[in-house]
C-alpha positions in Angstrom: 9.7 71.9 136.8 10.8 70.5 140.0 14.6 69.9 141.9 16.0 66.4 141.3 17.8 65.1 144.6 21.3 65.1 143.1 20.7 68.5 143.1 20.2 68.7 147.2 23.5 66.4 147.4 25.3 69.2 146.2 24.4 71.5 149.6 25.9 70.5 152.5 29.6 70.2 150.0 28.8 73.9 149.0 28.1 75.1 152.3 31.5 73.8 153.6 33.5 74.6 150.4 32.1 77.5 148.8 34.7 80.3 148.6 35.3 83.5 150.2 36.8 86.8 148.4 38.7 87.0 151.9 38.5 86.0 155.9 35.6 87.3 157.3 36.3 89.6 160.4 33.4 90.2 162.6 32.5 94.0 162.6 29.1 93.8 164.8 28.4 92.6 167.9 26.2 88.9 168.1 23.3 91.1 168.9 23.7 93.1 165.8 24.3 90.4 163.9 20.6 88.9 164.9 19.4 92.1 164.3 20.8 92.1 160.4 19.9 88.1 159.9 16.6 89.3 161.1 16.1 92.0 158.9 17.2 90.4 155.4 16.6 86.8 156.0 13.4 87.4 153.5 15.3 89.7 151.3 15.2 87.1 148.8 11.9 85.4 149.5 9.9 86.7 146.5 12.1 84.2 144.2 10.6 81.4 146.4 8.4 79.2 144.6 8.1 78.3 140.1 8.3 80.5 137.4 7.9 81.1 133.8 10.5 83.5 132.3 10.9 85.4 128.4 14.5 87.2 128.0 16.1 88.7 125.7 20.0 89.0 125.2 22.1 91.0 123.1 24.2 87.5 122.5 21.8 85.1 122.9 18.6 87.4 121.2 15.2 86.0 122.6 14.5 83.2 124.5 12.4 81.2 127.5 12.8 79.1 130.6 11.9 78.0 134.3 13.4 78.9 137.0 12.2 77.5 140.5 14.1 77.9 143.8 13.2 76.8 148.0 14.4 77.5 151.1 16.6 75.2 152.8 15.6 74.4 156.3 18.8 76.1 157.7 17.9 79.2 155.7 19.8 79.3 152.4 18.0 79.2 148.9 19.1 77.1 146.4 17.2 77.8 143.2 17.4 76.4 139.3 17.0 78.1 136.3 16.5 77.0 133.2 16.8 77.8 129.6 14.5 76.0 127.6 13.6 75.1 123.7 10.5 75.4 121.4 10.0 71.2 122.3 10.7 71.9 125.8 14.4 70.9 125.8 16.9 72.2 128.3 19.3 74.6 126.4 21.0 75.6 129.1 20.9 74.9 133.3 22.5 76.4 136.1 22.0 76.3 140.4 22.8 79.0 143.0 23.2 79.0 146.9 22.1 82.0 148.3 23.0 82.8 152.0 23.4 85.6 154.0 26.5 86.8 155.8 25.7 89.0 158.7 29.2 89.1 159.4 29.6 91.0 156.4 25.6 92.5 155.9 25.0 91.0 152.7 24.1 88.0 150.5 26.7 85.6 149.3 25.8 83.4 146.1 27.9 80.6 144.5 26.5 79.6 141.2 27.2 76.0 139.9 26.8 75.1 136.2 28.1 70.8 135.7 31.7 70.9 135.7 32.2 73.9 136.8 32.9 73.9 140.4 32.2 76.4 143.2 34.6 79.6 141.5 31.2 81.8 140.0 31.0 84.0 143.5 28.7 86.9 143.7 27.1 89.8 146.5 24.1 90.7 146.8 22.4 93.9 148.8 18.8 95.0 149.2 18.3 98.7 147.9 15.3 100.0 148.6 12.7 97.8 146.9 15.7 96.1 144.7 18.1 93.8 145.0 21.1 94.4 143.1 24.0 91.9 142.7 27.1 91.7 141.1 28.5 87.9 140.1 31.1 86.0 138.3 30.6 83.5 135.5 32.2 80.8 133.4 35.6 81.5 135.7 36.5 77.8 135.1 36.0 78.2 131.9 39.2 80.8 131.3 36.7 83.3 130.3 35.2 85.1 133.2 32.6 87.6 132.8 31.1 90.0 135.7 27.4 90.6 135.7 25.7 93.8 137.5 22.0 92.4 138.3 19.0 94.3 139.5 15.5 92.6 140.1 13.1 95.1 140.4 9.4 95.5 139.8 9.4 93.0 142.4 5.4 91.7 142.9 3.9 88.4 144.2 3.3 87.0 140.7 6.2 88.8 138.6 9.1 90.6 138.4 11.7 91.8 136.2 15.2 91.3 135.6 18.1 93.5 134.1 21.9 92.9 133.8 25.0 95.1 132.8 28.0 92.7 131.3 32.0 93.4 131.7 34.7 90.8 129.9 37.4 93.1 131.3 36.7 92.5 135.0 34.6 95.7 135.1 36.7 98.3 132.9 33.6 98.4 130.5 30.4 97.5 130.4 27.7 96.3 128.0 24.6 97.9 129.4 21.0 96.1 129.5 22.9 93.0 128.4 20.3 90.8 129.1 16.5 91.6 130.2 14.1 89.0 132.0 10.7 89.0 132.8 9.3 86.1 135.4 5.7 85.3 135.7 4.6 83.0 138.6 3.4 79.6 138.0 3.7 77.7 141.5 3.3 79.2 144.6 6.6 79.2 147.5 8.1 76.4 148.9 10.5 75.2 151.6 12.6 71.9 151.4 12.6 69.7 154.5 15.8 68.5 156.5 18.0 66.0 154.5 18.5 64.4 157.7 16.2 64.4 160.1 16.6 64.2 163.8 15.5 60.9 164.6 13.2 60.6 167.8 14.5 59.9 171.2 13.5 56.4 172.6 12.0 55.8 175.7 
């Protein structure tokens, strides 16, 4: 699975317009922010590349698909998650932009479905050998759900994913609502500059 040019056309708009749960007040000095960025810029590097996965959901049963992620030249990670049918047809696809904030000392995410705008906001932090996320989905659809997600058992060629789900803004949770087992099928890769600087004229 590979990204299409139309996916990258979203990036500039997302970086400029992505919503925030509140204005970020710098809590660290410039030196501290640089140190935090250096410490956390690679937190999601394990996701870079191409993957195939099998999954099981308490709502949808068993399914499978492919997942790909690239690093942008500005440091963010753009990924595409695609659920496939038995004949390779696409049942569902979504893209996510992941960006580390040294001011808030966390990763921030925006999920992008067709026609869904930029409302599916989430945050993530590394905890030991795991990445832990909390993100809302289907906000534009008027029936938002919240997922608490763990990436764990992270190895160069595989990782595991598990999510609890809430449909009442975190009052109650369905544990292990969905699980994913991913296996690598392609190496880590990055996307070059969309508008590379022109060479200086002599």
